[in-house]
C-alpha positions as CSV (number, residue, x, y, z in Angstrom):
1,M,-26.7,-0.1,-1.5
2,N,-28.0,1.7,1.6
3,R,-25.7,4.2,3.4
4,E,-25.1,1.5,5.9
5,A,-25.3,-2.2,4.8
6,R,-25.3,-5.6,6.4
7,L,-21.8,-7.1,6.6
8,D,-22.7,-10.0,4.3
9,A,-24.1,-7.5,1.7
10,L,-20.5,-6.4,1.2
11,F,-19.1,-9.8,0.2
12,I,-17.8,-10.3,-3.3
13,P,-17.0,-13.9,-4.3
14,G,-13.3,-14.6,-4.4
15,R,-12.4,-11.0,-3.4
16,L,-14.1,-10.0,-0.2
17,G,-15.5,-12.3,2.4
18,P,-15.9,-13.0,6.2
19,A,-13.0,-13.4,8.5
20,A,-12.6,-13.6,12.3
21,R,-9.9,-13.4,14.9
22,G,-10.9,-14.4,18.5
23,G,-14.6,-13.9,17.7
24,L,-14.4,-10.3,16.4
25,P,-16.1,-10.0,13.1
26,A,-13.8,-9.1,10.3
27,I,-13.5,-8.8,6.5
28,E,-10.9,-10.5,4.3
29,L,-9.8,-8.7,1.1
30,R,-8.1,-10.7,-1.6
31,H,-6.5,-9.2,-4.7
32,A,-6.0,-11.0,-8.0
33,S,-2.2,-10.9,-7.4
34,G,-2.5,-13.0,-4.3
35,A,-2.2,-10.1,-1.9
36,R,-4.6,-10.2,1.1
37,A,-5.6,-8.0,4.0
38,E,-7.9,-8.3,7.0
39,L,-10.1,-5.6,8.4
40,A,-11.8,-5.9,11.8
41,L,-15.1,-4.1,12.3
42,Q,-13.9,-3.1,15.8
43,G,-12.0,0.0,15.2
44,A,-12.0,-0.4,11.4
45,H,-8.7,-2.0,12.3
46,V,-6.5,-3.5,9.6
47,T,-5.0,-6.6,11.3
48,A,-3.1,-8.1,8.4
49,W,-1.6,-7.2,5.0
50,Q,0.3,-9.7,3.0
51,G,1.9,-9.2,-0.4
52,A,1.5,-11.6,-3.3
53,D,4.6,-13.4,-1.9
54,G,2.7,-14.2,1.3
55,A,5.0,-12.1,3.5
56,D,3.5,-10.2,6.4
57,R,4.0,-6.5,6.1
58,L,2.3,-5.6,9.3
59,F,3.2,-6.6,12.9
60,L,0.5,-8.2,15.1
61,S,1.4,-9.2,18.6
62,R,0.9,-12.8,19.5
63,C,-0.4,-11.5,22.9
64,S,-3.1,-9.3,21.4
65,R,-6.5,-9.8,22.9
66,F,-9.2,-10.0,20.3
67,Q,-12.0,-9.0,22.6
68,A,-14.9,-6.5,22.2
69,G,-13.9,-3.2,23.7
70,V,-10.2,-4.1,24.1
71,P,-7.6,-2.4,21.8
72,I,-5.8,-4.6,19.3
73,R,-2.0,-4.5,19.6
74,G,-0.6,-4.2,16.1
75,G,-1.9,-3.7,12.6
76,V,-3.3,-0.3,11.9
77,P,-5.3,1.3,14.8
78,V,-7.3,4.4,13.9
79,V,-6.6,7.3,16.3
80,F,-9.4,9.9,16.8
81,P,-10.0,12.5,18.2
82,Q,-7.1,12.4,20.6
83,F,-3.5,11.2,20.1
84,G,-1.9,9.7,23.1
85,A,-3.0,10.3,26.7
86,G,-5.5,12.9,27.7
87,P,-9.1,13.3,29.0
88,L,-10.3,10.6,26.6
89,P,-9.1,7.0,26.6
90,Q,-5.6,6.4,25.2
91,H,-5.6,7.4,21.5
92,G,-9.3,8.4,21.5
93,L,-12.7,6.8,20.9
94,A,-12.6,5.1,17.5
95,R,-10.3,2.0,18.0
96,T,-12.5,0.1,20.4
97,R,-15.9,0.9,18.8
98,A,-17.8,-1.3,16.3
99,W,-17.8,0.4,13.0
100,R,-20.5,-0.3,10.4
101,P,-20.1,-1.6,6.9
102,V,-20.9,1.0,4.2
103,R,-19.9,-0.3,0.8
104,S,-17.5,-2.5,-1.2
105,A,-16.3,-2.8,-4.8
106,V,-13.7,-4.2,-7.2
107,E,-12.5,-1.1,-9.1
108,A,-11.7,-0.9,-12.7
109,D,-8.0,-1.3,-11.9
110,G,-8.7,-4.5,-9.9
111,A,-8.3,-2.9,-6.4
112,V,-10.6,-4.4,-3.8
113,V,-12.2,-1.8,-1.6
114,A,-14.1,-1.9,1.7
115,V,-15.5,1.1,3.5
116,L,-16.5,1.2,7.2
117,A,-18.1,4.1,9.1
118,L,-18.5,5.3,12.7
119,E,-21.0,7.9,13.8
120,S,-21.3,9.6,17.2
121,D,-24.0,8.2,19.5
122,E,-25.1,8.9,23.0
123,A,-22.3,7.0,24.6
124,L,-19.6,8.8,22.5
125,L,-21.2,12.2,22.9
126,A,-21.1,11.7,26.7
127,L,-17.3,11.4,26.4
128,W,-16.7,13.9,23.6
129,P,-19.7,16.3,22.9
130,H,-19.1,16.8,19.2
131,P,-21.3,15.0,16.6
132,F,-19.1,13.4,13.9
133,R,-19.0,10.8,11.2
134,L,-15.8,8.8,10.3
135,E,-15.2,6.7,7.2
136,L,-12.2,4.5,6.6
137,A,-11.8,3.2,3.0
138,V,-9.4,0.3,2.6
139,A,-8.1,-0.4,-0.9
140,L,-6.0,-3.5,-1.6
141,A,-4.0,-3.8,-4.9
142,D,-0.2,-4.1,-5.2
143,T,-0.4,-1.4,-2.5
144,L,-2.5,-1.0,0.6
145,S,-4.3,2.4,0.7
146,L,-6.1,3.8,3.7
147,S,-8.3,6.9,3.4
148,L,-9.7,8.4,6.6
149,A,-12.5,11.0,6.4
150,V,-13.8,13.1,9.3
151,E,-17.1,15.0,9.0
152,N,-18.5,17.5,11.4
153,T,-22.2,16.6,11.6
154,G,-22.9,19.1,14.4
155,T,-23.7,22.8,14.6
156,K,-20.4,23.9,16.2
157,P,-16.8,23.7,15.1
158,F,-14.5,21.2,16.8
159,A,-10.8,20.4,16.8
160,F,-9.4,16.9,16.6
161,Q,-6.2,14.8,16.1
162,A,-6.2,11.8,13.8
163,A,-3.6,9.2,12.9
164,L,-3.1,5.7,11.4
165,H,-1.0,4.1,14.1
166,T,0.7,1.6,11.8
167,Y,2.8,-1.2,13.1
168,F,5.3,-2.6,10.5
169,R,6.9,-6.0,10.8
170,V,10.7,-5.9,10.5
171,S,13.2,-8.7,10.6
172,D,15.3,-7.0,13.4
173,I,14.8,-3.5,14.8
174,A,18.6,-3.2,15.2
175,G,19.0,-3.1,11.4
176,A,15.8,-1.2,10.5
177,R,15.8,2.5,9.7
178,V,13.4,5.2,8.8
179,I,14.3,7.5,5.8
180,G,12.8,10.8,5.0
181,L,12.6,12.7,8.3
182,A,15.7,14.9,7.9
183,G,14.8,18.5,8.3
184,S,11.6,17.9,10.2
185,A,11.0,19.4,13.7
186,F,10.3,16.8,16.4
187,Q,8.8,16.5,19.9
188,D,10.3,13.7,22.0
189,F,7.8,12.1,24.3
190,L,10.6,10.6,26.5
191,G,11.2,13.9,28.1
192,K,14.0,15.1,25.8
193,L,14.0,18.6,24.4
194,P,12.4,19.3,21.0
195,G,14.7,19.6,18.1
196,L,15.3,19.3,14.4
197,E,16.0,15.9,12.9
198,R,19.3,16.0,11.1
199,R,19.9,12.3,10.4
200,E,19.1,11.0,6.9
201,A,18.4,7.6,8.5
202,L,16.8,7.2,11.9
203,A,18.1,4.0,13.4
204,F,17.2,2.2,16.7
205,D,19.2,1.2,19.7
206,A,16.9,2.3,22.6
207,E,13.3,3.2,23.2
208,T,12.1,5.7,20.6
209,D,8.9,7.8,20.8
210,R,9.0,11.0,18.7
211,L,6.4,13.1,16.9
212,F,7.8,14.7,13.7
213,T,5.9,17.6,12.2
214,G,6.0,19.1,8.7
215,V,7.2,15.8,7.3
216,P,7.6,15.3,3.5
217,D,4.9,13.2,1.9
218,V,7.1,10.2,1.2
219,V,8.9,8.3,4.0
220,R,10.5,4.8,3.8
221,V,11.2,2.0,6.3
222,E,14.3,0.1,5.2
223,D,14.6,-3.5,6.5
224,P,17.9,-4.9,5.2
225,G,17.3,-8.3,7.0
226,A,14.3,-8.9,4.8
227,R,15.8,-7.1,1.8
228,R,12.7,-5.0,1.7
229,V,11.7,-1.3,1.7
230,L,8.3,-0.1,2.7
231,R,7.3,3.1,1.0
232,I,4.8,5.3,2.8
233,E,3.1,8.1,0.8
234,K,0.7,10.4,2.6
235,R,-1.7,13.2,1.7
236,G,-3.4,15.6,4.2
237,M,-1.3,14.1,7.1
238,P,1.6,16.4,7.8
239,D,2.9,14.5,10.9
240,V,4.7,11.2,11.5
241,V,5.2,9.4,14.8
242,V,8.0,6.9,15.2
243,W,7.8,4.4,18.1
244,N,9.5,1.3,19.4
245,P,9.1,0.4,23.1
246,W,12.4,-1.4,23.4
247,I,13.2,-3.8,26.3
248,D,11.8,-2.2,29.5
249,K,8.6,-0.8,28.0
250,A,7.8,-4.0,26.2
251,R,8.0,-5.9,29.5
252,C,5.4,-3.5,30.9
253,L,2.9,-4.1,28.1
254,E,0.6,-7.0,28.8
255,D,-0.5,-7.4,25.2
256,L,3.1,-7.4,23.8
257,G,5.6,-10.2,24.2
258,D,8.8,-9.3,26.0
259,N,10.9,-9.8,22.8
260,E,8.4,-8.7,20.2
261,Y,9.8,-5.2,20.2
262,R,12.6,-6.6,18.0
263,T,10.3,-7.3,15.1
264,M,8.2,-4.2,15.0
265,V,8.4,-0.4,14.4
266,C,5.5,2.0,14.3
267,V,5.6,4.7,11.7
268,E,2.3,6.6,12.1
269,T,1.0,9.1,9.7
270,G,-1.5,11.7,11.0
271,A,-2.6,15.3,11.8
272,I,-1.6,15.8,15.4
273,R,0.2,19.1,16.0
274,P,-1.6,21.4,15.7
275,P,-5.0,19.7,15.8
276,I,-7.3,20.2,12.8
277,G,-10.2,22.6,13.2
278,L,-13.4,21.5,11.4
279,A,-16.4,23.8,10.8
280,P,-20.0,22.5,10.9
281,G,-20.8,20.5,7.8
282,S,-17.1,20.4,6.8
283,R,-15.1,17.3,5.9
284,W,-11.4,16.4,6.3
285,L,-9.6,13.7,4.4
286,G,-6.2,12.1,5.1
287,R,-4.8,9.3,3.0
288,T,-1.8,7.0,3.3
289,V,-0.6,4.4,0.7
290,F,1.9,1.6,1.6
291,R,4.0,-0.1,-1.0
292,A,6.5,-2.9,-0.4
293,L,9.6,-2.7,-2.6
294,Q,12.7,-4.9,-3.0
295,E,15.8,-3.4,-1.5
296,G,17.5,-1.2,-4.1
297,A,14.3,-0.6,-6.1
298,P,13.5,3.0,-7.0
299,G,10.9,4.8,-4.7
């Protein structure tokens, strides 16, 4: 298959085919177990992940606008090369651009894989003058695996931030908790002083927006209301951001329902502080694997 392929050239009968939300072209992945995922070409954005039981693992706002050039609220946005606010658009350049299909496969273990790519063009270079190529590989099995690669295709080094801004669906944020952050330093984006996380379980009773650095490679989201644990295993991504807008911020977001904050929590893996320096011709890879477990299961 060519380095870039037509979308229909990726389709695999019964395993990978076309999907669409609001007119945005997308790919549906189906695993033999019954698990499924959706991947929009805009932003290489995973918009759905359901287990074999049909339960949604990811949160997607009912108010999200599936329009070209407009960010999708929920799922897994790809953040690059800027996290948060700054000289570039919020969370960077990648999440509102059309990515190109590269390849697909059903691997020997049955995992269904789709790979999308984004390369710098004149419009992107006008905003951020550093030639690059991104690839996102999505693999669906009994887990959902996302591998993000960044390549410096220019002649000068550059520094970047990258993250998978994952929105998880929870039954009720008041009972949800994030496990595995104890001992990690944090920066609080709500104006509070930086500190060291000492809680074994991070719970929610107000707006939360924290960047944790030097985080262990396994973190869990516990959702007692759904009797489910989501295990997050990462490689090459030392940082984790935890976010929930709570009541007042949710009311200010046009693409989020006023009460939808109750059924979501963002646990975002990435390389944010410090940014990653990449020499010409070099490649960086970050990978995150999500697995849903029943409450009380090991992991």
